[in-house]
C-alpha positions as a printed Julia matrix, in Angstrom:
105×3 Matrix{Float64}:
  -7.53  -10.89   -6.78
  -6.35  -13.79   -4.64
  -2.7   -13.06   -5.42
  -3.11   -9.45   -4.24
  -4.87  -10.54   -1.05
  -2.08  -13.03   -0.3
   0.52  -10.34   -0.97
  -1.27   -7.91    1.34
  -1.7   -10.53    4.08
   2.07  -11.07    4.02
   2.57   -7.32    4.25
   0.08   -7.06    7.14
   1.92   -9.81    9.01
   5.19   -7.95    8.52
   3.72   -4.58    9.51
   1.93   -5.9    12.58
   5.1    -7.66   13.72
   6.62   -4.17   14.26
   3.73   -2.09   15.62
   6.0     0.69   16.84
   6.81    1.54   13.22
   3.14    2.06   12.37
   2.46    5.02   14.65
   3.98    7.64   12.3
   2.21    6.2     9.26
  -1.35    6.28   10.61
  -3.95    6.77    7.89
  -6.08    5.19    5.21
  -4.21    4.1     2.09
  -6.34    3.14   -0.87
  -4.99    0.77   -3.51
  -6.7     0.8    -6.89
  -5.15   -2.33   -8.36
  -5.69   -3.04  -12.05
  -6.58   -6.71  -12.15
  -7.46   -7.0    -8.45
  -9.91   -4.26   -7.43
  -9.95   -1.56   -4.75
  -8.69   -2.12   -1.22
  -7.8     0.03    1.74
  -4.9    -0.47    4.09
  -5.89    1.18    7.35
  -3.18    1.93    9.9
  -4.5     2.99   13.31
  -2.26    3.24   16.31
  -0.07    0.16   16.28
  -2.2    -2.01   14.0
  -2.69   -2.38   10.25
  -5.68   -4.01    8.56
  -6.99   -4.48    5.04
 -10.61   -3.75    4.09
 -12.68   -4.08    0.96
 -14.71   -2.42   -0.33
 -13.17    0.92    0.61
 -14.87    2.35    3.69
 -13.07    5.56    4.62
 -11.69    8.62    2.87
  -8.07    7.83    2.01
  -5.12   10.12    2.71
  -3.59    8.83   -0.51
  -4.75    6.64   -3.37
  -2.2     4.47   -5.13
  -3.06    3.27   -8.62
  -0.91    0.45   -9.93
  -1.11   -2.79  -11.89
  -0.93   -5.98   -9.85
   2.21   -7.12  -11.67
   3.99   -3.83  -10.93
   3.0    -3.99   -7.26
   4.4    -7.51   -7.02
   7.66   -6.4    -8.64
   7.95   -3.5    -6.19
   7.29   -5.85   -3.27
  10.06   -8.21   -4.38
  12.51   -5.4    -5.15
  12.54   -6.01   -8.9
  10.98   -2.58   -9.52
  11.98    0.58   -7.71
   8.84    2.47   -6.56
  10.3     5.88   -7.45
  11.26    4.65  -10.93
   7.8     3.14  -11.37
   6.23    6.47  -10.44
   8.48    8.43  -12.8
   7.64    6.0   -15.61
   3.91    6.42  -15.0
   3.44    2.86  -13.78
   2.25    4.16  -10.41
  -0.09    7.11   -9.94
  -0.7     8.88   -6.64
  -3.64   11.03   -5.61
  -3.68   12.82   -2.28
  -0.94   13.3     0.31
   2.3    12.19   -1.29
   4.16   12.45    2.01
   1.93    9.67    3.38
   2.81    7.53    0.36
   6.48    8.02    1.2
   5.84    6.91    4.79
   4.13    3.82    3.48
   7.06    3.1     1.17
   9.43    3.05    4.15
   7.17    0.48    5.83
   7.25   -1.75    2.76
  11.05   -1.56    3.14
């Protein structure tokens, strides 16, 4: 769980350093992380924050193993390939997941 929280804190720092990029990706993104638990990334206006336990209805839920998420973050695993291989499951608005992917950049 600590590794995921550290990973997400790094992502939050990166996202909040470019608040103008967050406006188009506003929403609640739920992460169901095997080995870490359930978290929500909430993007409102020009700010992103992480909450647990989940508090709001998500626009999309992303189910992934912690190891796969780490590999996607470092570029070792392509998110589209991970999805096609069944290593990532999405529930909800897929277009929002694609917006989030561009922010992970």
